[in-house]
N, CA, C and O atoms as CSV, one atom per row, in Angstrom:
chain,resi,resn,atom,element,x,y,z
A,1,MET,N,N,110.844,18.171,34.595
A,1,MET,CA,C,111.348,16.908,35.104
A,1,MET,C,C,111.125,16.865,36.609
A,1,MET,O,O,111.306,17.873,37.292
A,2,GLY,N,N,110.747,15.740,37.113
A,2,GLY,CA,C,110.598,15.574,38.546
A,2,GLY,C,C,109.301,14.909,38.923
A,2,GLY,O,O,108.496,14.540,38.068
A,3,VAL,N,N,109.112,14.762,40.217
A,3,VAL,CA,C,107.928,14.102,40.752
A,3,VAL,C,C,106.718,15.020,40.583
A,3,VAL,O,O,106.784,16.214,40.875
A,4,THR,N,N,105.619,14.446,40.110
A,4,THR,CA,C,104.392,15.221,39.919
A,4,THR,C,C,103.269,14.774,40.845
A,4,THR,O,O,102.190,15.366,40.835
A,5,GLY,N,N,103.506,13.738,41.645
A,5,GLY,CA,C,102.481,13.270,42.566
A,5,GLY,C,C,102.792,11.872,43.036
A,5,GLY,O,O,103.803,11.286,42.647
A,6,ILE,N,N,101.932,11.340,43.867
A,6,ILE,CA,C,102.083,9.973,44.347
A,6,ILE,C,C,101.426,9.044,43.347
A,6,ILE,O,O,100.248,9.201,43.028
A,7,GLY,N,N,102.172,8.091,42.859
A,7,GLY,CA,C,101.639,7.116,41.924
A,7,GLY,C,C,101.005,5.928,42.632
A,7,GLY,O,O,100.139,5.263,42.063
A,8,GLY,N,N,101.417,5.654,43.850
A,8,GLY,CA,C,100.856,4.562,44.637
A,8,GLY,C,C,101.687,4.318,45.876
A,8,GLY,O,O,102.849,4.720,45.934
A,9,PHE,N,N,101.114,3.672,46.857
A,9,PHE,CA,C,101.803,3.286,48.078
A,9,PHE,C,C,101.459,1.828,48.313
A,9,PHE,O,O,100.298,1.490,48.543
A,10,PHE,N,N,102.470,0.954,48.256
A,10,PHE,CA,C,102.265,-0.490,48.318
A,10,PHE,C,C,102.896,-1.029,49.595
A,10,PHE,O,O,104.041,-0.704,49.909
A,11,PHE,N,N,102.158,-1.845,50.328
A,11,PHE,CA,C,102.678,-2.377,51.578
A,11,PHE,C,C,102.075,-3.740,51.864
A,11,PHE,O,O,101.039,-4.113,51.313
A,12,ARG,N,N,102.753,-4.478,52.742
A,12,ARG,CA,C,102.281,-5.804,53.121
A,12,ARG,C,C,101.229,-5.686,54.226
A,12,ARG,O,O,101.256,-4.760,55.036
A,13,ALA,N,N,100.325,-6.626,54.236
A,13,ALA,CA,C,99.330,-6.722,55.292
A,13,ALA,C,C,98.964,-8.186,55.461
A,13,ALA,O,O,98.897,-8.930,54.483
A,14,LYS,N,N,98.732,-8.594,56.678
A,14,LYS,CA,C,98.345,-9.986,56.916
A,14,LYS,C,C,97.004,-10.297,56.267
A,14,LYS,O,O,96.797,-11.409,55.780
A,15,ASP,N,N,96.100,-9.340,56.254
A,15,ASP,CA,C,94.792,-9.497,55.618
A,15,ASP,C,C,94.560,-8.252,54.751
A,15,ASP,O,O,93.948,-7.285,55.206
A,16,PRO,N,N,95.051,-8.274,53.500
A,16,PRO,CA,C,94.968,-7.085,52.659
A,16,PRO,C,C,93.555,-6.547,52.475
A,16,PRO,O,O,93.360,-5.332,52.477
A,17,GLU,N,N,92.573,-7.415,52.317
A,17,GLU,CA,C,91.203,-6.934,52.126
A,17,GLU,C,C,90.674,-6.205,53.356
A,17,GLU,O,O,90.030,-5.162,53.247
A,18,ALA,N,N,90.955,-6.769,54.519
A,18,ALA,CA,C,90.512,-6.113,55.751
A,18,ALA,C,C,91.222,-4.774,55.934
A,18,ALA,O,O,90.610,-3.803,56.378
A,19,MET,N,N,92.488,-4.719,55.600
A,19,MET,CA,C,93.246,-3.473,55.719
A,19,MET,C,C,92.685,-2.413,54.776
A,19,MET,O,O,92.480,-1.265,55.171
A,20,ARG,N,N,92.439,-2.808,53.525
A,20,ARG,CA,C,91.869,-1.869,52.556
A,20,ARG,C,C,90.525,-1.356,53.034
A,20,ARG,O,O,90.248,-0.158,52.977
A,21,ALA,N,N,89.699,-2.265,53.501
A,21,ALA,CA,C,88.363,-1.891,53.958
A,21,ALA,C,C,88.429,-0.933,55.143
A,21,ALA,O,O,87.624,-0.007,55.237
A,22,TRP,N,N,89.380,-1.149,56.045
A,22,TRP,CA,C,89.517,-0.255,57.200
A,22,TRP,C,C,89.858,1.156,56.750
A,22,TRP,O,O,89.271,2.121,57.239
A,23,TYR,N,N,90.803,1.286,55.820
A,23,TYR,CA,C,91.189,2.613,55.330
A,23,TYR,C,C,90.036,3.288,54.572
A,23,TYR,O,O,89.842,4.498,54.686
A,24,VAL,N,N,89.282,2.516,53.810
A,24,VAL,CA,C,88.127,3.083,53.106
A,24,VAL,C,C,87.104,3.571,54.123
A,24,VAL,O,O,86.609,4.695,54.031
A,25,GLU,N,N,86.793,2.719,55.088
A,25,GLU,CA,C,85.755,3.062,56.052
A,25,GLU,C,C,86.129,4.229,56.966
A,25,GLU,O,O,85.324,5.133,57.188
A,26,HIS,N,N,87.341,4.202,57.488
A,26,HIS,CA,C,87.706,5.165,58.522
A,26,HIS,C,C,88.387,6.433,58.018
A,26,HIS,O,O,88.313,7.476,58.668
A,27,LEU,N,N,89.045,6.351,56.869
A,27,LEU,CA,C,89.787,7.511,56.375
A,27,LEU,C,C,89.364,7.967,54.987
A,27,LEU,O,O,89.767,9.033,54.524
A,28,GLY,N,N,88.548,7.150,54.328
A,28,GLY,CA,C,88.134,7.510,52.980
A,28,GLY,C,C,89.237,7.383,51.955
A,28,GLY,O,O,89.156,7.973,50.878
A,29,VAL,N,N,90.277,6.615,52.278
A,29,VAL,CA,C,91.410,6.415,51.372
A,29,VAL,C,C,91.162,5.172,50.547
A,29,VAL,O,O,90.902,4.097,51.087
A,30,GLY,N,N,91.244,5.322,49.234
A,30,GLY,CA,C,91.025,4.184,48.362
A,30,GLY,C,C,89.549,3.901,48.191
A,30,GLY,O,O,88.694,4.584,48.755
A,31,SER,N,N,89.271,2.888,47.410
A,31,SER,CA,C,87.891,2.481,47.166
A,31,SER,C,C,87.896,1.028,46.741
A,31,SER,O,O,88.947,0.450,46.464
A,32,ALA,N,N,86.721,0.450,46.693
A,32,ALA,CA,C,86.603,-0.935,46.248
A,32,ALA,C,C,86.629,-0.963,44.728
A,32,ALA,O,O,86.159,-0.002,44.119
A,33,PRO,N,N,87.135,-1.978,44.086
A,33,PRO,CA,C,87.807,-3.102,44.725
A,33,PRO,C,C,89.334,-2.979,44.738
A,33,PRO,O,O,89.996,-3.803,45.368
A,34,TYR,N,N,89.916,-1.980,44.066
A,34,TYR,CA,C,91.365,-1.964,43.881
A,34,TYR,C,C,92.114,-0.878,44.631
A,34,TYR,O,O,93.341,-0.834,44.539
A,35,GLY,N,N,91.464,-0.021,45.349
A,35,GLY,CA,C,92.135,0.981,46.143
A,35,GLY,C,C,92.482,2.262,45.417
A,35,GLY,O,O,93.207,3.090,45.967
A,36,GLU,N,N,91.990,2.459,44.195
A,36,GLU,CA,C,92.307,3.678,43.461
A,36,GLU,C,C,91.324,4.785,43.816
A,36,GLU,O,O,90.130,4.544,44.000
A,37,TRP,N,N,91.846,5.994,43.908
A,37,TRP,CA,C,90.984,7.163,44.082
A,37,TRP,C,C,91.609,8.315,43.328
A,37,TRP,O,O,92.808,8.305,43.050
A,38,GLN,N,N,90.811,9.299,42.999
A,38,GLN,CA,C,91.279,10.427,42.195
A,38,GLN,C,C,91.810,11.537,43.091
A,38,GLN,O,O,91.154,11.929,44.056
A,39,THR,N,N,92.978,12.034,42.777
A,39,THR,CA,C,93.562,13.163,43.489
A,39,THR,C,C,93.754,14.298,42.497
A,39,THR,O,O,93.641,14.086,41.290
A,40,GLN,N,N,94.038,15.488,42.979
A,40,GLN,CA,C,94.236,16.611,42.071
A,40,GLN,C,C,95.386,16.387,41.109
A,40,GLN,O,O,95.314,16.794,39.950
A,41,ALA,N,N,96.442,15.746,41.576
A,41,ALA,CA,C,97.614,15.537,40.729
A,41,ALA,C,C,97.436,14.376,39.762
A,41,ALA,O,O,98.248,14.211,38.851
A,42,GLY,N,N,96.392,13.564,39.938
A,42,GLY,CA,C,96.161,12.407,39.073
A,42,GLY,C,C,95.836,11.184,39.908
A,42,GLY,O,O,95.717,11.279,41.129
A,43,PRO,N,N,95.693,10.030,39.260
A,43,PRO,CA,C,95.295,8.829,39.992
A,43,PRO,C,C,96.410,8.335,40.909
A,43,PRO,O,O,97.595,8.445,40.595
A,44,SER,N,N,96.001,7.794,42.035
A,44,SER,CA,C,96.906,7.122,42.962
A,44,SER,C,C,96.286,5.782,43.304
A,44,SER,O,O,95.070,5.616,43.208
A,45,VAL,N,N,97.102,4.833,43.697
A,45,VAL,CA,C,96.618,3.496,44.036
A,45,VAL,C,C,96.981,3.192,45.479
A,45,VAL,O,O,98.133,3.365,45.878
A,46,PHE,N,N,96.023,2.748,46.255
A,46,PHE,CA,C,96.238,2.309,47.628
A,46,PHE,C,C,95.997,0.810,47.615
A,46,PHE,O,O,94.851,0.377,47.495
A,47,ALA,N,N,97.060,-0.004,47.737
A,47,ALA,CA,C,96.931,-1.434,47.509
A,47,ALA,C,C,97.719,-2.262,48.514
A,47,ALA,O,O,98.911,-2.492,48.314
A,48,PRO,N,N,97.084,-2.715,49.588
A,48,PRO,CA,C,97.756,-3.666,50.463
A,48,PRO,C,C,98.093,-4.940,49.680
A,48,PRO,O,O,97.277,-5.436,48.903
A,49,PHE,N,N,99.295,-5.455,49.893
A,49,PHE,CA,C,99.734,-6.685,49.244
A,49,PHE,C,C,99.757,-7.800,50.283
A,49,PHE,O,O,99.828,-7.530,51.482
A,50,ALA,N,N,99.698,-9.030,49.837
A,50,ALA,CA,C,99.809,-10.176,50.737
A,50,ALA,C,C,101.154,-10.124,51.466
A,50,ALA,O,O,102.137,-9.627,50.916
A,51,ALA,N,N,101.201,-10.628,52.681
A,51,ALA,CA,C,102.417,-10.589,53.495
A,51,ALA,C,C,103.602,-11.264,52.812
A,51,ALA,O,O,104.747,-10.909,53.089
A,52,ASP,N,N,103.355,-12.229,51.924
A,52,ASP,CA,C,104.453,-12.955,51.279
A,52,ASP,C,C,104.709,-12.498,49.835
A,52,ASP,O,O,105.294,-13.246,49.052
A,53,THR,N,N,104.281,-11.287,49.477
A,53,THR,CA,C,104.482,-10.798,48.113
A,53,THR,C,C,105.966,-10.727,47.753
A,53,THR,O,O,106.818,-10.517,48.616
A,54,ASP,N,N,106.258,-10.907,46.467
A,54,ASP,CA,C,107.630,-10.703,45.990
A,54,ASP,C,C,107.707,-9.460,45.099
A,54,ASP,O,O,108.674,-9.288,44.357
A,55,PHE,N,N,106.696,-8.598,45.171
A,55,PHE,CA,C,106.658,-7.375,44.370
A,55,PHE,C,C,107.771,-6.409,44.767
A,55,PHE,O,O,108.254,-5.642,43.934
A,56,PHE,N,N,108.184,-6.443,46.048
A,56,PHE,CA,C,109.317,-5.666,46.522
A,56,PHE,C,C,110.013,-6.467,47.620
A,56,PHE,O,O,109.522,-7.523,48.017
A,57,ALA,N,N,111.143,-5.979,48.110
A,57,ALA,CA,C,112.009,-6.723,49.022
A,57,ALA,C,C,111.250,-7.267,50.238
A,57,ALA,O,O,110.437,-6.569,50.844
A,58,ALA,N,N,111.533,-8.520,50.576
A,58,ALA,CA,C,110.846,-9.200,51.664
A,58,ALA,C,C,111.104,-8.563,53.021
A,58,ALA,O,O,110.298,-8.729,53.936
A,59,ASP,N,N,112.206,-7.839,53.173
A,59,ASP,CA,C,112.513,-7.230,54.465
A,59,ASP,C,C,111.932,-5.825,54.613
A,59,ASP,O,O,112.256,-5.128,55.575
A,60,ARG,N,N,111.078,-5.395,53.678
A,60,ARG,CA,C,110.455,-4.069,53.720
A,60,ARG,C,C,108.945,-4.210,53.767
A,60,ARG,O,O,108.372,-5.071,53.100
A,61,GLN,N,N,108.305,-3.365,54.554
A,61,GLN,CA,C,106.858,-3.409,54.701
A,61,GLN,C,C,106.127,-2.576,53.661
A,61,GLN,O,O,104.919,-2.736,53.481
A,62,TRP,N,N,106.833,-1.694,52.977
A,62,TRP,CA,C,106.177,-0.812,52.019
A,62,TRP,C,C,107.129,-0.407,50.911
A,62,TRP,O,O,108.347,-0.537,51.037
A,63,MET,N,N,106.562,0.081,49.837
A,63,MET,CA,C,107.317,0.691,48.748
A,63,MET,C,C,106.536,1.917,48.297
A,63,MET,O,O,105.361,1.816,47.943
A,64,LEU,N,N,107.178,3.055,48.310
A,64,LEU,CA,C,106.566,4.289,47.852
A,64,LEU,C,C,106.681,4.377,46.336
A,64,LEU,O,O,107.745,4.108,45.778
A,65,ASN,N,N,105.599,4.749,45.670
A,65,ASN,CA,C,105.590,4.930,44.220
A,65,ASN,C,C,105.297,6.398,43.947
A,65,ASN,O,O,104.279,6.932,44.386
A,66,LEU,N,N,106.196,7.039,43.222
A,66,LEU,CA,C,106.032,8.456,42.901
A,66,LEU,C,C,105.856,8.626,41.397
A,66,LEU,O,O,106.624,8.078,40.607
A,67,ARG,N,N,104.854,9.378,41.014
A,67,ARG,CA,C,104.581,9.659,39.602
A,67,ARG,C,C,105.537,10.750,39.141
A,67,ARG,O,O,105.710,11.763,39.819
A,68,VAL,N,N,106.154,10.538,37.991
A,68,VAL,CA,C,107.106,11.502,37.439
A,68,VAL,C,C,106.729,11.831,36.001
A,68,VAL,O,O,105.987,11.086,35.362
A,69,ASP,N,N,107.245,12.959,35.492
A,69,ASP,CA,C,106.910,13.356,34.126
A,69,ASP,C,C,108.053,13.169,33.138
A,69,ASP,O,O,107.850,13.346,31.937
A,70,ASP,N,N,109.249,12.816,33.605
A,70,ASP,CA,C,110.397,12.583,32.718
A,70,ASP,C,C,111.297,11.551,33.380
A,70,ASP,O,O,112.312,11.894,33.985
A,71,LEU,N,N,110.916,10.286,33.262
A,71,LEU,CA,C,111.644,9.208,33.929
A,71,LEU,C,C,113.104,9.172,33.508
A,71,LEU,O,O,113.988,9.062,34.358
A,72,ASP,N,N,113.371,9.261,32.211
A,72,ASP,CA,C,114.757,9.186,31.735
A,72,ASP,C,C,115.600,10.333,32.290
A,72,ASP,O,O,116.729,10.118,32.731
A,73,GLY,N,N,115.058,11.540,32.270
A,73,GLY,CA,C,115.792,12.690,32.785
A,73,GLY,C,C,116.044,12.579,34.275
A,73,GLY,O,O,117.142,12.873,34.745
A,74,LEU,N,N,115.026,12.155,35.025
A,74,LEU,CA,C,115.185,12.019,36.463
A,74,LEU,C,C,116.204,10.931,36.788
A,74,LEU,O,O,117.040,11.113,37.673
A,75,CYS,N,N,116.144,9.810,36.086
A,75,CYS,CA,C,117.106,8.723,36.319
A,75,CYS,C,C,118.530,9.197,36.044
A,75,CYS,O,O,119.452,8.869,36.790
A,76,ALA,N,N,118.705,9.961,34.984
A,76,ALA,CA,C,120.036,10.496,34.660
A,76,ALA,C,C,120.518,11.413,35.782
A,76,ALA,O,O,121.682,11.349,36.178
A,77,THR,N,N,119.634,12.261,36.294
A,77,THR,CA,C,119.995,13.169,37.385
A,77,THR,C,C,120.353,12.388,38.645
A,77,THR,O,O,121.329,12.712,39.322
A,78,LEU,N,N,119.569,11.364,38.961
A,78,LEU,CA,C,119.836,10.544,40.145
A,78,LEU,C,C,121.168,9.816,40.012
A,78,LEU,O,O,121.967,9.787,40.948
A,79,ARG,N,N,121.398,9.233,38.849
A,79,ARG,CA,C,122.672,8.530,38.627
A,79,ARG,C,C,123.853,9.488,38.731
A,79,ARG,O,O,124.893,9.136,39.289
A,80,ALA,N,N,123.697,10.690,38.200
A,80,ALA,CA,C,124.773,11.689,38.275
A,80,ALA,C,C,125.079,12.061,39.724
A,80,ALA,O,O,126.198,12.461,40.044
A,81,ALA,N,N,124.090,11.928,40.591
A,81,ALA,CA,C,124.269,12.216,42.014
A,81,ALA,C,C,124.785,11.003,42.786
A,81,ALA,O,O,124.923,11.055,44.008
A,82,GLY,N,N,125.072,9.908,42.072
A,82,GLY,CA,C,125.596,8.714,42.709
A,82,GLY,C,C,124.550,7.786,43.278
A,82,GLY,O,O,124.876,6.899,44.066
A,83,ILE,N,N,123.295,7.971,42.896
A,83,ILE,CA,C,122.212,7.118,43.373
A,83,ILE,C,C,121.997,5.983,42.382
A,83,ILE,O,O,121.816,6.213,41.186
A,84,ALA,N,N,122.018,4.765,42.889
A,84,ALA,CA,C,121.797,3.597,42.042
A,84,ALA,C,C,120.340,3.576,41.580
A,84,ALA,O,O,119.419,3.710,42.386
A,85,VAL,N,N,120.148,3.405,40.281
A,85,VAL,CA,C,118.810,3.333,39.681
A,85,VAL,C,C,118.699,1.988,38.977
A,85,VAL,O,O,119.564,1.617,38.184
A,86,THR,N,N,117.633,1.267,39.272
A,86,THR,CA,C,117.406,-0.031,38.631
A,86,THR,C,C,116.201,0.072,37.715
A,86,THR,O,O,115.150,0.584,38.101
A,87,THR,N,N,116.370,-0.423,36.491
A,87,THR,CA,C,115.256,-0.537,35.554
A,87,THR,C,C,115.259,-1.960,35.006
A,87,THR,O,O,116.313,-2.576,34.856
A,88,LYS,N,N,114.090,-2.463,34.715
A,88,LYS,CA,C,113.936,-3.786,34.101
A,88,LYS,C,C,112.809,-3.694,33.094
A,88,LYS,O,O,111.737,-3.183,33.420
A,89,PRO,N,N,113.022,-4.179,31.873
A,89,PRO,CA,C,111.963,-4.096,30.865
A,89,PRO,C,C,110.644,-4.717,31.327
A,89,PRO,O,O,109.576,-4.227,30.962
A,90,GLU,N,N,110.701,-5.773,32.115
A,90,GLU,CA,C,109.459,-6.437,32.547
A,90,GLU,C,C,108.643,-5.594,33.524
A,90,GLU,O,O,107.474,-5.897,33.764
A,91,TRP,N,N,109.228,-4.552,34.087
A,91,TRP,CA,C,108.474,-3.658,34.953
A,91,TRP,C,C,107.607,-2.689,34.149
A,91,TRP,O,O,106.641,-2.142,34.681
A,92,ASN,N,N,107.936,-2.475,32.897
A,92,ASN,CA,C,107.203,-1.530,32.055
A,92,ASN,C,C,105.979,-2.210,31.456
A,92,ASN,O,O,106.052,-3.352,31.002
A,93,MET,N,N,104.848,-1.496,31.459
A,93,MET,CA,C,103.614,-2.078,30.952
A,93,MET,C,C,102.947,-1.114,29.982
A,93,MET,O,O,102.571,-0.007,30.369
A,94,PRO,N,N,102.795,-1.524,28.717
A,94,PRO,CA,C,102.089,-0.665,27.768
A,94,PRO,C,C,100.694,-0.323,28.300
A,94,PRO,O,O,99.972,-1.185,28.802
A,95,GLY,N,N,100.341,0.944,28.177
A,95,GLY,CA,C,99.057,1.403,28.690
A,95,GLY,C,C,99.105,1.824,30.146
A,95,GLY,O,O,98.200,2.508,30.625
A,96,VAL,N,N,100.153,1.422,30.859
A,96,VAL,CA,C,100.322,1.783,32.269
A,96,VAL,C,C,101.500,2.740,32.415
A,96,VAL,O,O,101.368,3.809,33.012
A,97,GLY,N,N,102.639,2.359,31.875
A,97,GLY,CA,C,103.799,3.233,31.922
A,97,GLY,C,C,105.101,2.505,32.176
A,97,GLY,O,O,105.177,1.278,32.125
A,98,ARG,N,N,106.118,3.293,32.450
A,98,ARG,CA,C,107.468,2.790,32.687
A,98,ARG,C,C,107.881,3.114,34.113
A,98,ARG,O,O,107.459,4.123,34.679
A,99,VAL,N,N,108.713,2.247,34.693
A,99,VAL,CA,C,109.150,2.460,36.063
A,99,VAL,C,C,110.643,2.240,36.220
A,99,VAL,O,O,111.281,1.557,35.419
A,100,ALA,N,N,111.177,2.832,37.262
A,100,ALA,CA,C,112.543,2.612,37.724
A,100,ALA,C,C,112.459,2.547,39.245
A,100,ALA,O,O,111.501,3.035,39.843
A,101,ARG,N,N,113.455,1.948,39.856
A,101,ARG,CA,C,113.461,1.859,41.315
A,101,ARG,C,C,114.775,2.353,41.880
A,101,ARG,O,O,115.844,2.163,41.300
A,102,ILE,N,N,114.661,2.996,43.037
A,102,ILE,CA,C,115.808,3.442,43.807
A,102,ILE,C,C,115.539,3.070,45.265
A,102,ILE,O,O,114.432,2.660,45.615
A,103,ASP,N,N,116.548,3.215,46.102
A,103,ASP,CA,C,116.362,3.075,47.546
A,103,ASP,C,C,116.669,4.414,48.181
A,103,ASP,O,O,117.575,5.126,47.748
A,104,ASP,N,N,115.905,4.756,49.217
A,104,ASP,CA,C,116.204,5.992,49.940
A,104,ASP,C,C,117.423,5.757,50.837
A,104,ASP,O,O,117.943,4.642,50.873
A,105,PRO,N,N,117.882,6.764,51.551
A,105,PRO,CA,C,119.084,6.588,52.370
A,105,PRO,C,C,118.976,5.522,53.452
A,105,PRO,O,O,120.002,5.037,53.929
A,106,GLU,N,N,117.776,5.145,53.851
A,106,GLU,CA,C,117.598,4.087,54.840
A,106,GLU,C,C,117.287,2.749,54.204
A,106,GLU,O,O,116.967,1.786,54.901
A,107,GLY,N,N,117.378,2.682,52.889
A,107,GLY,CA,C,117.146,1.424,52.185
A,107,GLY,C,C,115.706,1.137,51.854
A,107,GLY,O,O,115.385,0.030,51.421
A,108,ASN,N,N,114.820,2.108,52.044
A,108,ASN,CA,C,113.416,1.907,51.695
A,108,ASN,C,C,113.239,2.023,50.190
A,108,ASN,O,O,113.789,2.936,49.574
A,109,PRO,N,N,112.484,1.118,49.591
A,109,PRO,CA,C,112.316,1.142,48.142
A,109,PRO,C,C,111.394,2.267,47.676
A,109,PRO,O,O,110.356,2.536,48.280
A,110,VAL,N,N,111.796,2.907,46.597
A,110,VAL,CA,C,110.997,3.961,45.975
A,110,VAL,C,C,110.897,3.638,44.496
A,110,VAL,O,O,111.911,3.486,43.816
A,111,GLU,N,N,109.682,3.535,44.004
A,111,GLU,CA,C,109.448,3.282,42.588
A,111,GLU,C,C,109.067,4.594,41.920
A,111,GLU,O,O,108.202,5.322,42.406
A,112,LEU,N,N,109.711,4.883,40.815
A,112,LEU,CA,C,109.430,6.081,40.028
A,112,LEU,C,C,108.636,5.637,38.816
A,112,LEU,O,O,109.074,4.760,38.071
A,113,TRP,N,N,107.485,6.228,38.616
A,113,TRP,CA,C,106.551,5.784,37.581
A,113,TRP,C,C,106.217,6.931,36.650
A,113,TRP,O,O,105.738,7.981,37.079
A,114,GLN,N,N,106.477,6.714,35.368
A,114,GLN,CA,C,106.036,7.663,34.343
A,114,GLN,C,C,104.868,7.023,33.614
A,114,GLN,O,O,105.060,6.110,32.811
A,115,PRO,N,N,103.647,7.500,33.890
A,115,PRO,CA,C,102.472,6.923,33.228
A,115,PRO,C,C,102.531,7.125,31.720
A,115,PRO,O,O,103.065,8.123,31.236
A,116,ASP,N,N,101.977,6.166,30.985
A,116,ASP,CA,C,101.828,6.347,29.539
A,116,ASP,C,C,100.867,7.503,29.284
A,116,ASP,O,O,99.905,7.701,30.026
A,117,GLN,N,N,101.132,8.245,28.251
A,117,GLN,CA,C,100.233,9.324,27.848
A,117,GLN,C,C,99.057,8.741,27.085
A,117,GLN,O,O,99.241,7.815,26.295
A,118,PRO,N,N,97.853,9.256,27.296
A,118,PRO,CA,C,96.691,8.751,26.555
A,118,PRO,C,C,96.907,8.909,25.045
A,118,PRO,O,O,97.505,9.881,24.584
A,119,ALA,N,N,96.415,7.947,24.308
A,119,ALA,CA,C,96.582,7.985,22.848
A,119,ALA,C,C,95.686,9.016,22.198
A,119,ALA,O,O,95.708,9.171,20.977
């Protein structure tokens, strides 16, 4: 049980395409067209979002996504520690996986993602 890698890092940008292209060109992070690249721990997504996205709280510039191997167990552990965990059925996507969200101590959003296992 626990985090097994970074599942994605999502943030706002005034010009998401230009931001993605800059990171690809200068740091080799992400790739065209969707920002995914392969890491040792598994796939990660680098995806600038439009400045007015409603994918996460409007007062936050980013949301960290962490890949986990036992979402239910981790959520139970977090709740037992007094950490609020939010889940919504519409966040879960067959073929992609299930997610839950928490906030860190400074209120930054963290998404916990358990990828679906290949069939």
